[in-house]
C-alpha positions as CSV (number, residue, x, y, z in Angstrom):
1,M,-36.8,-54.3,22.8
2,N,-33.1,-55.9,22.4
3,T,-30.4,-55.6,25.4
4,L,-28.3,-53.4,23.5
5,H,-24.4,-53.7,23.9
6,R,-22.3,-51.2,26.2
7,D,-23.4,-47.5,25.9
8,G,-27.2,-48.7,24.8
9,T,-27.3,-47.6,21.4
10,R,-27.0,-50.0,18.2
11,T,-25.2,-47.4,15.2
12,I,-26.1,-48.3,11.8
13,S,-25.0,-46.6,8.6
14,I,-27.0,-46.8,5.7
15,T,-24.8,-46.9,2.4
16,S,-24.5,-47.4,-1.1
17,G,-21.9,-47.8,-4.0
18,K,-23.8,-45.5,-6.2
19,G,-26.6,-42.4,-5.9
20,G,-30.1,-43.0,-6.8
21,V,-30.6,-46.1,-5.0
22,G,-33.5,-45.0,-2.7
23,K,-30.9,-44.7,0.6
24,T,-31.9,-41.8,2.1
25,S,-35.8,-42.4,2.1
26,L,-35.1,-46.0,3.5
27,V,-32.9,-44.4,6.5
28,C,-36.2,-42.1,7.1
29,N,-38.6,-44.5,7.5
30,M,-36.6,-47.0,9.3
31,A,-36.3,-44.3,12.1
32,Y,-40.0,-43.3,11.7
33,E,-40.6,-47.4,12.2
34,L,-38.1,-47.7,15.2
35,G,-39.4,-44.2,16.5
36,R,-43.3,-45.7,16.5
37,R,-41.8,-48.8,18.4
38,G,-40.7,-46.6,20.9
39,N,-37.4,-46.4,20.3
40,K,-35.2,-43.2,20.9
41,V,-33.5,-43.1,17.2
42,L,-30.9,-40.3,16.1
43,I,-30.3,-39.8,12.4
44,L,-26.9,-38.5,11.7
45,D,-27.2,-37.1,7.9
46,G,-23.6,-37.7,6.9
47,D,-23.8,-37.0,3.2
48,L,-22.0,-33.8,2.5
49,G,-23.3,-32.9,-0.8
50,M,-26.9,-33.8,-0.9
51,A,-27.7,-33.1,3.4
52,N,-31.5,-33.8,2.6
53,V,-32.7,-35.6,5.5
54,D,-34.6,-32.5,7.2
55,I,-36.1,-32.1,4.0
56,M,-37.6,-35.4,3.5
57,F,-39.3,-34.7,7.0
58,G,-41.0,-31.9,5.7
59,Q,-38.2,-29.4,7.5
60,R,-35.6,-27.2,7.2
61,A,-32.8,-27.3,9.2
62,R,-31.2,-23.4,9.8
63,L,-28.3,-25.2,11.8
64,N,-25.9,-28.0,10.9
65,I,-22.5,-29.7,12.4
66,S,-20.2,-27.7,10.8
67,H,-21.9,-24.8,13.2
68,V,-20.9,-27.4,16.3
69,L,-17.0,-27.4,15.2
70,E,-16.8,-23.6,14.5
71,N,-17.7,-23.6,18.2
72,R,-21.0,-21.3,17.5
73,C,-23.2,-23.5,18.9
74,Q,-23.4,-26.8,20.9
75,L,-24.6,-30.4,19.6
76,E,-27.6,-30.0,21.8
77,D,-28.7,-27.1,19.7
78,I,-28.8,-28.2,16.5
79,L,-31.0,-31.3,16.8
80,V,-34.3,-31.2,14.8
81,D,-37.4,-33.1,15.9
82,V,-38.2,-34.9,12.6
83,A,-40.6,-37.5,14.3
84,P,-41.9,-39.2,17.5
85,N,-38.6,-40.2,19.2
86,V,-36.8,-39.5,16.4
87,Q,-34.1,-36.7,16.4
88,L,-31.6,-35.7,13.4
89,I,-27.9,-34.2,13.3
90,P,-28.2,-32.2,10.2
91,G,-25.7,-32.7,7.6
92,G,-23.5,-29.7,6.0
93,S,-20.0,-29.3,5.3
94,G,-18.8,-30.3,8.7
95,V,-19.3,-33.9,7.8
96,Y,-16.6,-33.9,5.5
97,E,-14.4,-32.1,8.3
98,L,-14.8,-34.8,10.7
99,A,-12.1,-36.9,8.4
100,R,-10.0,-34.5,8.7
101,L,-10.9,-32.5,12.4
102,Q,-8.1,-30.5,14.2
103,P,-7.1,-31.3,17.8
104,L,-9.3,-28.6,18.8
105,H,-12.5,-29.3,16.5
106,K,-11.7,-33.1,18.1
107,Q,-11.8,-32.0,21.3
108,I,-15.0,-29.7,21.1
109,L,-16.9,-32.5,19.4
110,M,-16.0,-35.1,22.1
111,D,-17.2,-33.0,24.8
112,Q,-20.6,-32.1,23.0
113,V,-20.8,-35.8,22.3
114,S,-20.2,-36.8,26.3
115,R,-23.1,-34.1,27.2
116,L,-25.7,-35.6,24.6
117,N,-26.7,-38.0,26.8
118,R,-30.6,-38.7,25.9
119,G,-30.4,-42.5,26.1
120,F,-30.7,-43.1,22.4
121,D,-31.7,-46.4,21.4
122,Y,-30.6,-46.5,18.1
123,M,-28.0,-44.0,15.3
124,L,-28.9,-44.3,11.7
125,V,-26.1,-42.8,9.5
126,D,-27.2,-41.8,6.2
127,T,-23.7,-41.6,4.4
128,A,-22.7,-40.3,1.2
129,P,-22.7,-42.8,-2.1
130,G,-19.3,-44.2,-3.3
131,I,-16.1,-44.6,-1.9
132,D,-14.8,-41.2,-0.4
133,D,-12.9,-40.8,2.3
134,N,-15.9,-39.3,4.6
135,V,-17.7,-42.1,3.3
136,L,-15.7,-45.0,4.2
137,Y,-15.0,-43.2,7.4
138,L,-18.5,-43.0,8.8
139,N,-19.4,-46.6,7.4
140,A,-16.3,-47.8,9.5
141,A,-17.3,-46.3,12.7
142,A,-20.7,-48.1,12.8
143,Q,-21.6,-51.1,14.4
144,E,-23.5,-52.3,11.2
145,I,-23.0,-51.5,7.6
146,L,-26.0,-51.9,5.6
147,V,-25.4,-51.4,2.2
148,V,-28.6,-50.7,-0.1
149,V,-28.4,-52.2,-3.5
150,T,-30.9,-52.4,-6.8
151,P,-30.7,-54.8,-9.9
152,D,-29.2,-51.9,-11.9
153,P,-26.0,-53.9,-12.5
154,T,-24.1,-50.4,-12.0
155,S,-25.3,-50.5,-8.5
156,L,-24.6,-53.9,-7.7
157,T,-20.6,-53.2,-9.3
158,D,-20.3,-50.1,-7.4
159,A,-21.8,-51.9,-4.1
160,Y,-18.9,-54.1,-4.2
161,A,-16.5,-51.9,-4.7
162,L,-17.3,-50.2,-1.6
163,I,-17.6,-53.6,0.3
164,K,-14.1,-54.4,-1.3
165,V,-12.6,-50.9,0.0
166,L,-14.2,-50.9,3.6
167,H,-12.9,-54.8,3.6
168,Q,-9.1,-54.1,2.5
169,R,-8.6,-50.3,4.2
170,Y,-10.5,-50.7,7.5
171,K,-10.9,-54.7,7.9
172,E,-14.8,-54.8,7.5
173,N,-16.0,-58.4,6.8
174,R,-19.5,-58.4,7.8
175,F,-21.8,-56.5,5.7
176,S,-25.8,-56.0,5.7
177,I,-27.5,-55.8,2.3
178,V,-31.3,-54.5,1.2
179,A,-32.3,-55.0,-2.2
180,N,-34.5,-52.0,-3.1
181,M,-36.6,-51.4,-6.2
182,V,-36.6,-55.0,-7.0
183,R,-39.9,-56.6,-8.7
184,D,-40.5,-59.3,-6.1
185,E,-38.6,-61.3,-3.6
186,Q,-37.4,-63.6,-6.0
187,E,-35.7,-60.9,-7.6
188,A,-34.2,-59.2,-4.6
189,R,-32.7,-62.6,-3.7
190,H,-31.3,-63.2,-7.2
191,V,-29.6,-59.7,-6.7
192,F,-28.4,-60.4,-3.3
193,Q,-27.3,-63.8,-4.6
194,K,-24.8,-62.4,-7.5
195,L,-23.6,-59.6,-5.1
196,S,-22.8,-62.2,-2.4
197,D,-21.2,-64.9,-4.6
198,V,-18.9,-61.9,-6.1
199,A,-18.0,-60.9,-2.7
200,S,-17.5,-64.8,-1.6
201,R,-15.2,-65.5,-4.7
202,F,-12.9,-62.7,-3.9
203,L,-13.0,-61.7,-0.7
204,C,-12.9,-63.0,3.1
205,V,-16.2,-61.4,3.9
206,S,-19.8,-61.9,5.1
207,L,-22.8,-60.7,3.4
208,E,-26.4,-61.3,5.2
209,Y,-29.5,-60.5,3.6
210,R,-31.8,-58.0,5.4
211,G,-34.9,-57.6,3.1
212,S,-36.3,-56.0,-0.1
213,I,-38.4,-53.2,-0.7
214,P,-40.3,-53.4,-4.0
215,T,-41.0,-50.6,-6.5
216,D,-44.0,-49.5,-5.3
217,L,-45.8,-45.5,-6.8
218,N,-46.9,-45.4,-3.1
219,L,-43.0,-44.6,-2.0
220,R,-42.7,-42.5,-4.4
221,Q,-45.8,-40.5,-3.9
222,S,-45.2,-40.0,-0.5
223,I,-41.2,-38.6,-1.0
224,R,-42.9,-36.4,-3.4
225,S,-45.3,-35.1,-0.4
226,Q,-42.2,-35.1,2.3
227,Q,-44.4,-37.8,4.1
228,M,-42.7,-41.2,5.3
229,V,-44.4,-44.3,3.3
230,V,-44.9,-46.3,6.9
231,Q,-47.2,-43.3,8.1
232,A,-49.1,-42.4,5.0
233,Q,-49.7,-45.8,3.2
234,S,-49.2,-47.8,6.3
235,R,-50.5,-51.0,4.3
236,C,-48.9,-50.8,0.9
237,P,-45.9,-53.1,-0.4
238,A,-43.3,-50.6,0.2
239,S,-44.5,-50.1,3.8
240,L,-44.8,-53.6,4.6
241,A,-41.5,-54.5,3.3
242,I,-39.6,-51.8,5.2
243,R,-41.7,-53.1,8.7
244,S,-40.3,-56.4,8.4
245,M,-36.8,-55.0,7.5
246,V,-37.0,-53.3,10.5
247,E,-38.1,-56.0,12.6
248,K,-35.2,-58.0,11.5
249,V,-32.6,-55.4,11.9
250,S,-34.1,-54.8,15.7
251,Q,-34.3,-58.5,16.3
252,S,-30.6,-59.3,15.6
253,D,-27.3,-57.9,17.9
254,R,-24.8,-59.9,16.3
255,Y,-22.7,-56.8,15.1
256,T,-22.8,-55.1,18.4
257,E,-20.8,-57.3,19.9
258,L,-17.6,-56.7,17.2
259,K,-18.0,-52.7,18.2
260,G,-19.2,-50.5,21.0
261,G,-22.0,-47.8,20.5
262,M,-22.7,-44.3,19.9
263,Q,-19.6,-43.4,21.9
264,F,-17.4,-45.5,20.3
265,F,-19.3,-44.1,16.7
266,W,-17.8,-40.6,17.8
267,N,-14.5,-41.7,19.3
268,Q,-13.8,-43.4,16.3
269,L,-14.3,-40.4,14.0
270,S,-12.4,-38.1,16.0
271,G,-9.7,-40.4,16.3
272,V,-9.4,-40.7,20.3
273,A,-10.6,-44.6,20.0
């Protein structure tokens, strides 16, 4: 396992310029695979409108982060065990409010997070698609921003728009890219190159290729049956690709040098960093 930075938790946001690119499925399978390797993983479901990470794992969360902000329960109380070594902070309307917290709510959140000392190795943040304030906020607080793209031209256009806004507003200049729903590695590299070319022409940012996931009926079937493909069909093309991508992510800690870990993430969100 990596030697992790500061408070020990790698924080990675998984994001996209548009919906329908397979982002949440990727988050869940990444978390499952990291957990299978013995890492303790926390998922934050940061998608306000479509908070559905619990459903992907075949569960239904009763409480979410808005209940914590309303002081109706502890952060500890809303955590859901979704897989071995993997816990979830369910999303809800409270996630949107993180960008506009009142001082009292900031204090509540910080108190709660400081008590949440579980020695997590990774926190994966599933953001909503697009460039809403709350999406930008969640991305800017994470150590690594992993942008999911597909060969669909609108996916590339919207991914570029997201990268541009994060660069201009938050001075983010390093992004990881995953190509999803591709025919093969050649198409994936082509997708990455198109995005990289336009980014290097117009922006001063660095894009790093993290791998690709091929179009695979096994993945679709596993989503329908609320299973993780890396568990249900561990040797299928999508599973092998996700495992390879997780390997790359877990071996690289270059992004952790720029920002702190989980405590920094929450400090950023509550405006006390």
